[in-house]
C-alpha positions in Angstrom: 0.0 0.0 0.0 1.3 3.4 -0.9 1.7 5.8 2.0 2.5 9.4 2.5 6.1 10.5 2.9 7.3 10.7 6.5 6.9 14.2 8.0 4.0 15.0 5.7 0.3 14.5 6.4 -3.2 14.5 5.2 -5.6 17.1 6.7 -9.3 16.3 6.5 -12.6 15.9 8.5 -13.0 18.1 11.6 -9.4 19.2 11.4 -10.3 21.1 8.3 -12.8 23.2 10.2 -10.0 24.4 12.6 -7.9 25.3 9.6 -10.7 27.2 8.0 -11.4 29.1 11.2 -7.8 30.0 11.8 -7.1 31.1 8.2 -10.3 33.1 7.8 -10.1 34.9 11.2 -6.5 35.8 10.9 -6.8 37.0 7.3 -9.8 39.1 8.1 -7.8 40.7 11.0 -4.7 41.3 8.8 -6.8 43.0 6.1 -8.4 45.2 8.8 -4.9 46.4 9.7 -4.2 47.5 6.1 -2.3 44.5 4.8 -2.8 43.1 1.3 -2.2 39.5 0.3 1.0 38.4 -1.5 1.1 34.9 -3.1 4.6 33.5 -3.5 6.0 30.5 -5.4 6.9 27.5 -3.3 10.1 27.0 -5.3 12.9 29.6 -5.2 16.5 29.8 -6.3 18.6 28.5 -3.4 20.6 31.7 -3.4 17.6 33.6 -2.1 17.8 31.7 1.1 21.6 31.4 1.3 22.0 35.1 1.0 18.8 36.1 2.9 18.7 33.6 5.8 22.5 33.1 6.1 24.7 30.2 5.0 25.6 29.2 8.6 22.0 28.8 9.8 20.6 25.4 10.5 17.9 25.9 7.9 20.4 26.5 5.0 23.0 24.1 6.2 20.9 21.0 6.7 17.1 21.6 6.5 16.3 22.7 2.9 14.8 20.5 0.2 17.3 21.5 -2.5 17.8 20.0 -6.0 19.2 20.9 -9.4 16.8 22.2 -12.1 18.3 23.2 -15.5 21.8 23.3 -13.9 20.6 25.7 -11.2 20.1 25.0 -7.5 16.5 25.5 -6.4 14.9 24.9 -3.0 11.4 24.5 -1.7 10.9 27.6 0.5 11.7 27.0 4.2 10.2 30.4 5.2 8.4 33.3 3.6 10.3 36.5 4.4 13.3 36.1 2.1 11.1 35.0 -0.7 8.9 38.1 -0.3 11.9 40.4 -0.3 13.1 38.8 -3.5 9.6 39.5 -5.0 9.7 43.1 -3.6 13.0 43.8 -5.4 12.2 41.9 -8.6 8.8 43.6 -9.1 10.1 47.1 -8.3 7.7 47.5 -5.4 9.9 50.2 -3.9 8.6 52.5 -6.6 6.9 54.7 -5.6 8.5 55.0 -2.2 6.3 54.6 0.9 5.4 52.1 3.5 4.4 48.7 2.2 2.3 46.2 4.1 1.9 42.6 2.9 0.7 39.3 4.3 1.3 35.8 2.9 -0.2 32.3 3.6 1.2 29.0 2.4 3.2 25.8 2.9 6.8 25.8 3.9 9.2 22.9 3.8 12.1 21.8 6.0 14.1 18.5 6.0 14.2 18.2 9.8 13.3 15.2 12.0 9.6 15.0 12.3 8.3 15.2 15.9 5.3 16.4 17.9 4.3 19.8 16.6 6.9 19.7 13.7 6.4 18.6 10.2 8.4 18.6 7.0 5.6 20.4 5.3 3.9 23.0 7.5 1.9 26.2 7.0 2.7 29.7 8.0 0.8 33.0 7.7 3.0 36.0 8.1 3.1 39.8 7.7 5.9 42.0 6.4 6.2 45.8 6.6 8.8 47.6 4.5 10.2 51.2 4.3 9.6 52.2 8.0 12.0 51.9 10.9 9.8 53.6 13.6 9.7 51.9 17.0 5.9 52.6 17.0 5.6 50.2 14.1 7.5 47.5 16.0 5.1 47.8 18.8 2.1 47.6 16.5 3.5 44.5 14.8 4.1 42.8 18.2 0.6 43.8 19.2 -0.9 42.3 16.0 0.8 38.9 16.8 -0.6 39.0 20.3 -4.1 40.0 19.2 -4.3 37.0 17.0 -4.3 34.9 20.2 -7.2 37.0 21.5 -9.2 36.7 18.2 -8.7 32.9 18.2 -9.4 32.5 21.9 -6.1 31.2 23.4 -4.6 34.4 24.8 -4.7 32.9 28.3 -2.3 30.2 27.3 0.4 32.3 25.6 2.8 35.0 26.6 4.7 37.5 24.5 8.5 37.6 25.0 10.6 40.4 23.5 14.2 41.3 23.2 16.6 43.5 21.3 19.5 41.7 19.5 21.4 44.8 18.6 22.7 45.8 15.2 26.0 45.6 13.2 27.4 48.5 15.4 27.0 46.9 18.8 26.7 43.2 18.1 30.4 42.4 17.2 31.6 43.2 20.7 28.8 41.1 22.2 29.7 38.2 19.9 33.3 38.5 20.9 32.5 38.3 24.6 29.9 35.5 24.0 32.5 33.4 22.2 35.0 34.0 25.0 32.4 32.9 27.6 31.3 29.7 25.7 34.8 28.8 24.8 35.5 28.3 28.6 32.3 26.1 28.8 32.9 24.3 25.6 32.9 20.8 27.1 29.2 21.3 28.2 28.0 22.2 24.7 26.4 19.8 22.2 28.2 19.1 19.0 26.1 21.5 17.0 26.8 24.3 19.5 30.5 23.6 19.4 30.4 24.2 15.7 28.2 27.3 16.1 30.9 28.7 18.4 33.0 29.6 15.3 30.1 30.2 12.8 27.1 31.6 14.6 27.6 31.9 18.4 24.2 33.7 19.0 22.4 30.5 18.0 23.9 28.7 21.1 21.5 30.8 23.2 18.6 29.3 21.3 19.6 25.6 21.6 17.0 23.3 23.2 19.5 20.8 24.5 19.3 20.9 28.4 23.1 21.1 28.9 23.4 24.0 26.5 20.4 25.8 28.1 22.0 25.5 31.5 25.3 26.8 30.3 23.7 29.7 28.5 22.0 30.9 31.7 25.1 32.8 32.9 26.2 34.0 29.4 26.5 37.8 28.8 23.3 39.6 28.1 22.9 41.5 24.8 21.0 44.2 26.6 24.3 45.3 28.2 25.9 45.8 24.9 23.3 47.8 23.0 24.5 51.0 21.3 22.6 54.2 22.1 20.4 54.0 19.0 19.4 50.4 19.7 18.9 51.1 23.4 16.6 54.1 22.6 14.7 52.1 20.0 14.0 49.3 22.4 12.9 51.6 25.2 10.4 53.3 22.8 9.1 49.9 21.7 8.5 48.9 25.4 6.8 52.2 26.1 4.4 51.9 23.2 3.5 48.3 24.1 2.5 49.5 27.5 0.4 52.3 26.0 -1.3 49.7 23.7 -2.0 47.4 26.7 0.0 44.5 25.2 1.4 42.3 27.9 5.0 41.3 27.5 8.1 40.1 29.3 11.7 40.6 28.4 13.7 37.5 27.5 17.3 38.6 27.2 18.4 35.1 25.9 16.1 35.3 22.9 17.7 35.3 19.5 16.3 34.5 16.1 17.4 31.5 14.1 17.9 33.6 10.9 20.8 35.9 10.3 18.8 38.8 8.9 17.3 40.0 12.2 18.4 43.1 14.0 17.1 45.1 17.1 13.6 44.0 17.9 12.9 40.3 18.3 9.8 38.7 19.7 8.0 35.4 20.2 4.5 34.3 21.2 5.1 31.2 23.3 3.0 28.6 25.1 3.7 25.7 27.5 0.8 23.6 26.0 2.7 22.1 23.0 5.8 20.6 24.6 9.1 21.4 23.0 7.3 23.4 20.2 6.8 26.3 22.4 6.6 29.2 19.9 3.3 29.6 17.9 4.5 32.8 16.3 7.7 34.8 16.1 9.4 37.7 14.2 11.5 40.7 14.4 13.2 43.6 12.5 15.4 42.9 9.5 16.5 46.3 8.1 19.5 44.8 6.1 17.7 42.0 4.4 16.6 43.7 1.2 20.1 45.1 0.7 21.7 41.6 1.2 19.5 40.3 -1.7 20.6 43.0 -4.1 18.1 45.8 -3.4 18.3 49.2 -1.7 19.0 49.6 2.0 15.4 49.2 3.3 13.9 48.9 6.7 11.6 46.0 7.4 9.8 44.1 10.1 7.4 41.1 10.3 6.4 37.9 11.9 5.2 34.4 11.0 2.6 32.3 12.7 2.8 28.5 12.6 -0.7 27.5 11.7 -0.1 23.8 12.5 0.8 24.7 16.1 -2.1 27.2 16.4 -4.5 24.4 15.3 -3.1 22.0 17.8 -3.3 24.6 20.5 -6.9 25.4 19.7 -7.8 21.7 19.9 -6.3 21.7 23.3 -7.7 24.8 24.9 -10.6 26.1 22.7 -12.2 23.2 20.8 -14.7 23.9 18.2 -18.4 22.9 18.6 -19.0 22.2 15.0 -21.8 20.5 13.0 -20.8 19.3 9.6 -24.4 19.6 8.4 -27.0 22.2 9.3 -30.1 20.4 8.0 -30.7 16.9 6.8 -34.0 16.3 4.9 -35.6 12.9 5.1 -37.8 12.3 2.1 -39.5 9.0 1.3 -41.7 9.6 -1.8 -40.7 10.8 -5.2 -43.6 13.2 -5.3 -42.0 15.1 -2.4 -38.6 15.5 -4.1 -39.5 18.8 -5.9 -40.2 20.4 -2.5 -37.0 18.8 -1.2 -34.9 20.3 -4.1 -36.4 23.7 -3.5 -35.7 23.6 0.2 -32.2 22.4 -0.3 -31.5 25.2 -2.8 -32.9 27.9 -0.5 -30.8 26.7 2.4 -27.6 26.3 0.4 -28.1 29.7 -1.2 -28.5 31.2 2.3 -25.1 29.7 3.3 -26.3 26.6 5.2 -25.1 23.0 4.7 -28.2 21.0 3.6 -28.1 17.3 2.7 -30.7 14.6 1.9 -30.6 10.9 1.1 -30.2 10.0 -2.6 -31.7 6.6 -2.1 -34.9 7.7 -0.3 -34.3 4.7 2.0 -36.3 3.8 5.2 -36.9 6.2 8.1 -34.4 4.2 10.3 -31.7 4.3 7.6 -32.1 8.0 6.9 -32.1 8.9 10.6 -28.8 7.0 10.9 -27.4 9.1 8.0 -28.7 12.3 9.6 -27.0 11.4 12.9 -23.8 10.4 11.0 -23.7 13.7 9.2 -23.9 15.5 12.6 -26.8 17.5 11.4 -28.3 20.2 13.7 -31.8 19.7 12.5 -33.8 17.1 10.5 -36.7 17.9 8.3 -39.0 14.8 8.0 -41.3 14.7 4.9 -43.6 11.9 6.0 -46.6 11.0 3.8 -49.1 11.9 6.5 -47.5 15.2 7.4 -47.2 16.2 3.7 -50.9 15.5 3.2 -51.6 18.1 5.8 -49.1 20.5 4.1 -46.7 20.1 7.0 -43.2 18.8 7.8 -41.7 17.6 11.1 -38.6 19.6 12.1 -36.5 17.8 14.7 -33.8 19.4 16.9 -31.2 16.6 16.9 -29.5 17.9 20.0 -32.5 18.4 22.3 -34.8 15.9 20.6 -37.7 18.4 20.4 -39.9 18.0 17.3 -42.5 20.4 15.8 -44.9 20.3 12.9 -44.3 23.3 10.6 -46.3 24.4 7.6 -44.3 23.5 4.5 -44.2 27.1 3.2 -42.7 28.2 6.6 -40.0 25.5 7.0 -37.2 27.6 5.4 -37.9 30.7 7.6 -38.3 28.6 10.7 -34.8 26.9 10.1 -33.2 30.3 9.3 -34.3 31.7 12.6 -33.1 28.6 14.5 -29.7 28.5 12.7 -28.8 32.1 13.5 
């Protein structure tokens, strides 16, 4: 029997309703904040991610699905930001100048070991804002990420963590002292972190291995190394978040796994998903467009892992969903015309209406109505129809009423509000 590739999955049934809710609610919110949708290709030239994300990051070094197409290295996109910056440059979206606000939604791919909350194909929705470096924007973007948790009903199970990771002016001195600290503790680091010591020492602070986490607790804090510009920027961000009533805490050990981030970094984290604690994260990336061949452009954004959001919703805010609103039980051909009209009216009004194509027995059709998880059943029995009526049954309470045929549609509309 053919089976799906390890780390990939089929999504169907009730799970789809969670996905629809998450995608619809978040997109509606993003649009209300002035963001327009950007649809990106899933395949990009590998150089987009090598130059954008950084050649020494875990993603580029060992997690991308890369192959050769027409003598050129291409990769399935592992994240959306670098790809969107490539599109921004290629499509000359910097003309005319002015703030640009985009959001994207789609599948990402990483060749990492599948585990709880992590898949090789996963879905992200993210926002990107370009051509503005104001700290007030940083605060609004952080607030947007937090407000998605309120909109979806899991804000009580997450917390917002923020940090500043400096800039090319102040970060070199910090890296130097960080390497000096970890070099003394080298024997306590995992093999990956020993390698990172010479390639990307900030990533050691983000390692999930317990021995590395314990070693990093006493490492120097980036907040003690910020230049005046970065320090002032971070203070303003915090002040605006307080004014916006966005709860947050400072995590001075937070870094981002991608090289393009500077200054503001943030994560929305939960303790409900095991090791996969972040449901959304982002930061400022003012040098990214330039690194990809464009102009020096300010930028900030975040991405939300929808797979994790769906799992979190199932855990803390499960949906009470009925696949079918109305199931119509019809037994005689002469009543099919009425059935077709009622089904059309219900479906045109946006309700899910079903009926039995085999016009089987009452018992058989009631089983199908129950299996469809219908909210109401309309029973077109011979005796009722002769009296120009139908029985409408509430399949939750069990209550049943006889309704005039011409009034059934309006009766159901009022009940299904």
